[in-house]
Every structure is written in structure tokens, then in C-alpha cells.
N, C-alpha and C positions, 0 to 999 in steps of 0.2 A: 248575302249575312244572315246566320242564325236570328230569332229574335226572342227572348226570353218574356213570356210576358208572368207582371207581378200583381194582376189584382182580379178579384171574382168579377164577373158578366158575363151574359150571355151569350151565348154558343152565336147564336145563328140574328140577323136582322128580318123586318118584312120580306125581304127579295128573297130571300134562303141563302146567303152567302153569309159567312164567317165573318164575326163583326173585328176581332183581332187572331189573326194567325200568328201560329207560333208554340215552344214548347213550355213547360211551367214545371216543379217543383213539386207541387199538388194539384187535385182537383178542381181549379177555378175556373171553368166553362161553366154555365146551367146549359143541359142538354134539353129542350123541350119538342120530341118525334112530333105534334102538330102545327110545327113550326116549319117541318121539310116538306122541299115542293120537290116535286119530280114522281109523285107515285106512291105506295106503301109499299108493290113488291120490289122496289130500287134500297128501300132501309132493308140496313143489317145489322144486327143485335146479338149479343155472345158476351156467354161469363166462360172463361174458359181458364182449371186450372192443373197447374201438373205440381207433383210433388215427389220428388228424390231423396233417397234415402242414400247416402256416402255409404254408411257404414255397413248397411246390408244387401247394395246393390242391384237396387231394385227403383222402379219410379213409378207412380201412377199417374194418368192423363183423367177429366175429367170435363163433359162440352155440355153449355147448356145454348142452344142457339136459332135463334130466329133469322130467317134467310130471305124472308118474304114469301118468295115461295114455296119456300118448306121450312121445319125445322126439324135439328139435328142433335140427337144426344148421343152422347157416346160416353164409355168406361173403356179405357185401355189398360192393361197392364203390364212396365216393359219388364224384363230380368235380365238383367246384363251379364250375368255369368252364363245361360245357357241360350242368351243370344236370341232371343224370341220375344213375342209380341202375343198378347192375349187381349182380344177387344169385343167386344158389343156395343152395337150401334140400333138407334129405331127412327124412325122418318112419322113424321104428319106432316100435312101439307095445307099450305093459305094459313098460316099463324096471325101474320100481320098484326101486331103489337099485342096479341093475346098472352103471351107466356107472362106477363108480368116482370120480367127484366126493369129490375129498377131505370129509373132517368140519373141515379149517382150512383157510385160506388161507394160514398159514403152513407150513403141513405139506409137505413135498419131497413133489412126487407127478405122475402120467402120467395123462392121460385123454385117449386118441383114437377117431375115428370114420373109416369110410370106404367108401365106395359106387362105382359108376359115375362118379357126379356129381361126386362132393367128396370131402377128404380134409382132419381135421384133427386136430392135435394141441397140447396143454396142457402142455409141462414147467414144473415151477417145482422151482428148485434153487436155496436162498443166497438173497441179493437178487437172483436174476433169474427172469424169466416167458421160458420158449422158448413161440413162439407160431408154428407153421408151418401153412399153409394153401393147399390148391391146388385147381382147378377149369378144368383143361385145356380146356374148351366153352364156358367165360364170354366171352360178345359184350360187352366193354364200352365203353364210350358212345363212344370214340373210332373203335369199329369192329375195333380189336384185337381175337383172338381168343387165349383162356388167362390165366390170374392167378396166379399161384404166390407165398405170402410165406412168407418165413423171419424174423421178425422176435423180436429180446429185447429186453422191458419191463427195466429196470433199478430198483430199488427204496432212495431213500435209506435207508440203517443208520438206524434211531432215528425216520424218517418218520413221522408222524402222519396216519392215515386215522380217516373218519368211520365209524365206528358203530354200529346203533342195535339193539334187542330190545324191540318190542312186540309189545304183543296185541290182538283185536279186542274191542269192547268188548261186541257180542252172544255173542260166544264163544272163553272167555277161554286156552282149551284149542288154538286159531288163534295162530298168531303168525308172526313174523316177524324173523329175524336178517341182517342186513346190512353190508357192509364196502365203503364205497366208496375204491378209490385211486388217486389225482388223481398229476396231475405224475409219472408214468413214462416216464422217458426213456427213446427207441426207437434202435434201431440194430439194423441187417441190411439184407436185399435185398429191392426188392420187382419181380418179374419179371411184363411185361405183351406177351405174345406171344413175340416177339425179344428185346425191350428189354431187360434188368438196371440197375436204378437202386439204390446204394447210397449207404444211410442211415447217414451219421456218429452218434453218439449226440449225442444231444438236439438234432436236427434235424426229430424229428418226436415227439411229444407222446400216451402212452396216457393210458386210465383203463381200472380194470376193478370189474367190478358181479360182488358176489358174493353170493349167496342164499341162502339158504334155509331152509324154514320148513315149516309147516301151514299151508293157505290155505283159507279159507273160497269158496263157490263160485262168487259177481260179487264184482267187483273191477273201476274206474275209478281209475288212478293217474296222475301230472304230474311230468315228472323232465327237469331239466335240468341240462348237464355241463361244462365247458370245463376244457381242460387246454394250457397254453401259457406264454407267457415276459411278464411287464411290467417294461418297464424293462432284462431279462438277468436279470431272478430269477423261478424256477419259480412259477405259478401260477395257484388254479384254483376249481372254483366246484363245488358240491353241490350245489342246490336241486330238493326234490320233495314231495309229499302226497298224498293220495287213496282212504288205506287206512290201515286198521289204529288203534288209537285210539293216536295222538302226544301225550295230555298231557304225556305223564311224558318223550318224546325226538322232536323232529324232526331233519330229517337234512341239512338248511341251514347252511351251512357256505363261507367263504370259507379257500381255504389257500393260503397265502405262504412261499415257502421254506419248503415243509414242515410248516406250522405252522397247525393249524385254530383259525382265528376260526368262531369260534360266532352264529348266526342264529336267531334263533327264527322266528316262522312267515311265509308267504311267500304270496305272490297272483300267479298266474299270467292276465292280462287280453286275451284276446283273442276274438277274432270266427270264434265254431264255424261258423258257414255259409261263411267265407273265412276258414280259418286262415293261408290264404299272407301274407294282410296282418300286418305290424308287431305284435309282443308288447310287452307291459308286465309283467315281474315287478318287484316290488318286496316290502319288508319291511316287518312292523310299527313298527319303530322309526326307519325314516329310515338306515338305513345302505347298503342296498343299492334301486338304482336302476336300471334295465337296460331298454334297448331291441332286442331280438330280431327281425331279418329273413331268413325261412327263405326260404332257396334253392331246395333240395328236398327232397320227400316222400318216403322210405323208407317205406313202407306195406306191410302187407302183413294178408291176411283170412283167417283159418280156418272153418270151418263145418262138423263132421260132430257125430254124434249127442251129445257129452257134452262138444265141446270146442266153444267159438265164439269167435272174437279178431279184434279191431278195431287195431289198432297204426297208428299216424304219428309216426314220430320223424321230426322236418322239421330238416334240418342245413344253419347259416349265420353269421351272424356275430352278438358280439356289439359293444353300445357301451353307456356310459353310467358310472357308478360308485359304489365302494365304500368303506365305511369299518370300517379295521381295529381292533382291541381298543383298539388305543395311541391313538388318533385320527386317524393317518395316512389321509390320502383316496388310493385309487387311482384313475386314470384308465383307462376299458377302451376300445380303438377296433379295431374292426374283428374281433375276437377270433372263428374259428372256434370252432364247436360246435354239440350239440344239444338242443333239445329235444324232448318229447313227450307225447302222450298215448293211454294205451293203455286199451281194454275188455277184459277176461277171462273169460267164463264157462268154468273150468273145473275 
């Protein structure tokens, strides 16, 4: 049975176990990486942002991550009309907590990275998250050279988010603390080559995947996300499963007007031999029935001695229905979002 946590507390006890596992509507757990047991290379920390412009048919994805053995930085531009992705990545080895990723998603912070290929900076101040990303030599799907992003995501005051703290059955010192903040209104500029696009607030919508944890070595996960407007009301979906013991908490929720409507278990049904075919996503209680049609696969493969990763993040369109806590049925029509299958040995 799922357990909702409703009070602030330390995440871990003196033995490195989660004090109170469950899910919450706000980030209530205090994370301190010095309390993690099991070795620094097993600690994984990341800030991942995806911003989708439904009107103009594109998305951008930005990553700063400390995976223990290596740090990964990425900028991706997804073109729905051309069904293509442009991406630039960079790696550094043995970051081991030196990147400066904040211990709380609510803490004011500044984390950045730069090399000859790309530049990234995430700045959190108040209710705003200022994202800057540049890749001067990136060749975009339309042939344009150069991408420069300067976007601010605005979080509504008192908005709810989906938070979970769970551990692994086989190793309770292995844990995952995660917050997904959907429906972040975007404003700013996107420059492609010499063309500058100005984004008015709410013209595009973003999601933050904030993750901190001590992981087991081999895992596979499924995650789907939407942040858009339904009948001019902010609407989001966060759906996922596949790793850690989710008996006390799933990460499945409808977000409507910045309020969490919690779901139980969901299943992603798709043809693994042909994942480009439509996916069916449903919950166990009949409150969610979606068809996801992939448009483009943002794929990434890494294979080093200690690290192996096979990631497929499919961007596409959602249609179907969902039912809120009060019984209201919402129709979802051609909402842009993504669904992913990720295998990691790390």
C-alpha cells in the first residue's frame, strides 16, 4: 500500500537507510550525501530539464549529471516536424560530488559546465530556474548551425510536485530520492543560427527531473512525461516504474492546475522489436488510458569498462483520457511529450 509522507525529515538514518519511505506532494526529505553508505561511485545525482514548445513543434533537453564514475553533460534539440534530433554530449571522469549539484531542489544554486563543444548553466533563484545552454557547432535538423538557449522556467508558488523516496529490496542502503516538477512555464530566447525566437511566458512548458540516490549496479526504467495546457489549464503527467521497491510509493500522477492527483501502478505496453509503433499506457484502476505515438527517438549508447547505458527517449504525441480525484474526466488530444526505456549498468 502506498504511503504519503507529510512532514519534513532527514532522508537517511545513521545506518544509511531511508527513515520514512513513501511519496510526497512537496520535497520533504533532507538529502546529505555524506550520510550515504556504500562508496562514492555508487552515488548518482542529476538535474535534467525538458522544455516542449507545443505550438512550434520542438523540444530541448538539458542534462548535468554526476554518475560517480563519470559526469555526463548533454544538450539535445528535438524537431517534431522533421522527426530528427541533434545532440551534443561531454564526459568528465570521477566527479564524485565535485560538480556542485545542490542537495535540495528548492535551494538557491548555480551549477555549470563548459568545454570546446558546449556550455551549460542552471541557476535557481526564488521561484525561477534560469537555464543557459549553447552549442555553437551543433548542426540542427534543418541544417542551421549553432544553438543558444536562454530560458527561465517559473514555478507557481505552492505548486505541488511528485516526490518519492524508495529503496531496493535486495539492498536497503541503495535508495532513490526523486522530484518531478511538471508544468514549469517557460520564457526567454532560443537562437538557431542567426534566427532568434522570443518565448512569451507560458508559450512552452518544462519539466525538471531532480534525482539523487545510491544505486545498485544494473537497472532498467520506464518514464513518461507531459507538460502542456488542457483547456487552457496547466496539465501534466508523470508516469514511471522499473527499479527500486515501489510497494510504498509509485511515481505515477496526473498534475492539473499544479495539484497532484495520485495514481497507482501503471503499465507501458509496446512492441520492443518495433518501439516506433504506438504504445499503450494504462493504470490498474481505470483512471488512465493513453496512446503514445513516437515521432522521433533520442537514443544514446555508452559502453565503457564500468559503465554501459542504452537509452531510448521517444518524443511524440499523447491522446486518451484521465480521471481526476473528483471524478472529472479530461480528454487529451495530440499533447507533445516523451516516453523512455533506459538500461544502465553503472
